[in-house]
C-alpha positions in Angstrom: 70.7 3.0 43.8 70.6 6.1 45.9 68.4 4.6 48.6 70.5 1.5 48.9 73.6 3.6 49.6 72.1 4.5 53.0 71.5 1.0 54.1 74.1 -0.4 56.6 74.2 -4.1 57.3 74.5 -5.1 60.9 77.4 -7.4 61.9 75.8 -10.8 62.6 77.5 -13.4 64.8 77.3 -16.9 63.4 77.6 -19.9 65.7 80.9 -21.7 65.3 79.1 -24.8 63.9 77.7 -22.7 61.0 80.9 -20.9 60.2 82.6 -21.9 57.0 86.3 -22.5 57.1 88.5 -20.2 55.0 90.2 -21.5 51.9 93.9 -22.5 52.1 94.6 -19.8 49.6 93.4 -17.2 51.9 95.7 -15.7 54.5 94.9 -16.5 58.1 95.3 -12.9 59.0 92.1 -11.0 59.9 89.8 -9.7 57.2 87.5 -6.8 57.7 83.9 -6.5 56.4 83.4 -3.0 54.9 79.7 -3.1 55.4 79.7 -3.7 59.1 78.7 -0.9 61.4 82.0 -1.5 63.3 85.2 -3.5 62.3 84.7 -7.2 62.7 87.3 -9.9 62.2 87.0 -13.0 60.2 89.0 -15.9 61.6 88.6 -19.6 61.1 86.2 -21.0 63.8 85.8 -17.7 65.8 82.0 -17.6 65.4 82.0 -14.6 63.1 81.0 -14.5 59.4 83.4 -16.6 57.3 84.4 -15.3 53.9 82.1 -17.8 52.1 79.2 -16.8 54.3 79.9 -13.1 53.7 79.8 -13.6 49.9 76.6 -15.6 50.2 74.9 -12.8 52.2 76.1 -10.1 49.7 74.8 -12.2 46.8 71.4 -12.5 48.6 71.3 -8.7 49.1 72.0 -8.2 45.4 69.2 -10.6 44.4 66.7 -8.9 46.7 67.7 -5.4 45.5 67.3 -6.5 41.8 63.9 -8.0 42.5 62.6 -4.6 43.6 62.8 -3.5 40.0 61.7 -6.6 38.2 58.0 -5.9 38.5 55.4 -7.1 36.0 55.0 -4.0 33.7 51.2 -4.5 33.6 51.1 -4.1 37.4 53.9 -1.6 37.8 51.6 1.3 38.2 48.8 0.7 40.7 47.0 4.0 40.5 48.2 5.4 43.7 47.0 8.6 45.3 43.2 9.2 45.2 42.4 6.0 43.5 44.1 3.9 46.1 46.0 0.8 45.0 43.6 -0.3 42.3 45.2 -0.9 38.9 44.0 1.6 36.3 46.0 0.2 33.3 44.4 -2.2 30.9 41.2 -2.3 32.9 37.5 -1.9 32.2 36.6 1.3 34.0 33.4 2.1 32.1 31.3 4.8 33.8 33.8 5.3 36.6 33.6 8.7 38.4 37.0 10.4 38.6 35.6 13.9 38.7 37.6 16.4 40.6 40.3 13.9 41.6 44.1 14.5 41.4 45.3 11.9 39.0 48.8 13.2 38.2 50.7 10.8 35.9 48.0 8.2 36.3 48.4 5.3 33.9 45.2 4.5 32.0 47.0 2.9 29.0 44.7 0.6 27.0 41.8 0.9 29.5 38.2 1.0 28.6 36.9 4.3 29.9 33.6 4.7 28.1 31.4 7.3 29.7 33.9 7.9 32.5 33.7 11.2 34.3 36.9 13.2 34.5 35.2 16.6 34.9 37.6 19.0 36.7 40.2 16.2 37.3 43.9 17.0 37.4 45.3 14.7 34.7 48.7 16.3 34.5 51.0 13.9 32.7 48.5 11.1 32.7 48.6 8.5 29.9 45.6 7.4 28.0 47.6 5.7 25.2 45.4 3.4 23.2 42.5 3.9 25.7 38.8 4.1 24.9 37.3 7.4 26.1 34.1 7.2 24.0 31.5 9.5 25.5 33.9 10.5 28.3 33.4 13.8 30.2 36.6 15.7 30.3 35.2 19.2 30.8 37.5 21.5 32.7 40.1 18.8 33.2 43.8 19.7 33.3 45.3 17.7 30.4 48.7 19.4 30.5 51.4 17.0 29.3 48.9 14.2 29.0 49.2 11.5 26.4 46.2 10.8 24.2 48.1 9.1 21.4 45.9 6.5 19.6 43.1 7.2 22.1 39.5 6.9 21.1 37.9 10.2 21.9 34.7 9.6 19.9 32.0 11.9 21.2 34.1 12.9 24.2 33.4 16.3 25.8 36.6 18.3 26.4 34.9 21.7 26.8 37.1 24.1 28.7 39.8 21.5 29.3 43.4 22.8 29.7 45.9 21.4 27.1 49.5 22.4 26.6 51.8 22.2 23.6 53.1 18.9 24.9 49.6 17.3 25.2 49.7 14.6 22.5 46.7 13.7 20.3 48.6 11.9 17.6 46.8 9.0 16.1 43.7 9.6 18.2 40.1 9.3 17.0 38.3 12.6 17.6 35.1 12.0 15.7 32.3 14.0 17.4 34.7 15.2 20.2 33.9 18.7 21.5 37.0 21.0 21.9 35.1 24.1 22.8 37.4 26.7 24.6 40.3 24.2 24.7 43.6 26.3 24.2 45.7 24.6 21.6 49.0 25.4 19.9 48.7 26.3 16.2 50.4 23.1 15.1 48.1 21.0 17.4 45.0 22.6 16.0 46.2 22.2 12.4 46.8 18.5 13.0 43.5 17.9 14.7 41.6 19.8 12.0 43.0 17.3 9.5 41.2 14.4 11.2 38.2 16.3 12.7 34.8 15.0 11.8 31.3 14.5 13.2 29.0 16.2 15.7 29.0 15.7 19.5 25.8 13.9 20.3 25.6 15.5 23.8 26.4 19.1 23.0 25.3 19.2 19.3 28.6 21.0 18.4 30.5 20.0 15.3 34.1 18.9 16.1 35.6 21.1 13.3 33.7 24.2 14.6 34.9 23.6 18.2 38.5 23.5 16.9 38.0 26.7 14.9 39.1 24.9 11.8 39.3 27.1 8.7 
């Protein structure tokens, strides 16, 4: 890893009693540790790392390095930024107020976000895959590159939200959702019009009309 390449391990002196003797198959001439900040010699009983000790330390380093990346996927994204360290994936966040917050690439996968307030929030690249956004307020939010695949947007208000060609709504439920003044690519609009139905209970606008379906 890039960040690991900058780590230099200090040369640690081991007391003679802890030093491991070299194998008979290993030459008695000095060996140099490439990861020391300065050349160090390995000799039998000289109080410096033995070959076995060096291998042990290197193995431990590899184990620790690997553990940095073996994180429980469910906890891999802890919200970060404006939402502190609270987990936002797979959580019940009903009625939470995220209005005006910067939530770039936030992970809300499978979360319950009924009546949550995202008005004016920056949700660039955020993921709402399989989340429940029933009655959510997304007015004026930046939904660029966001993922709403299989998301429940029933009765959600997206009026004036910013969507891009890469904002995904595939497999989502948009019954009663209000898309008034949401800029959509032609193929996005065509797809949404095929599944559009219902009237938004808050605004009174029919979903098909807000999408300008023919």
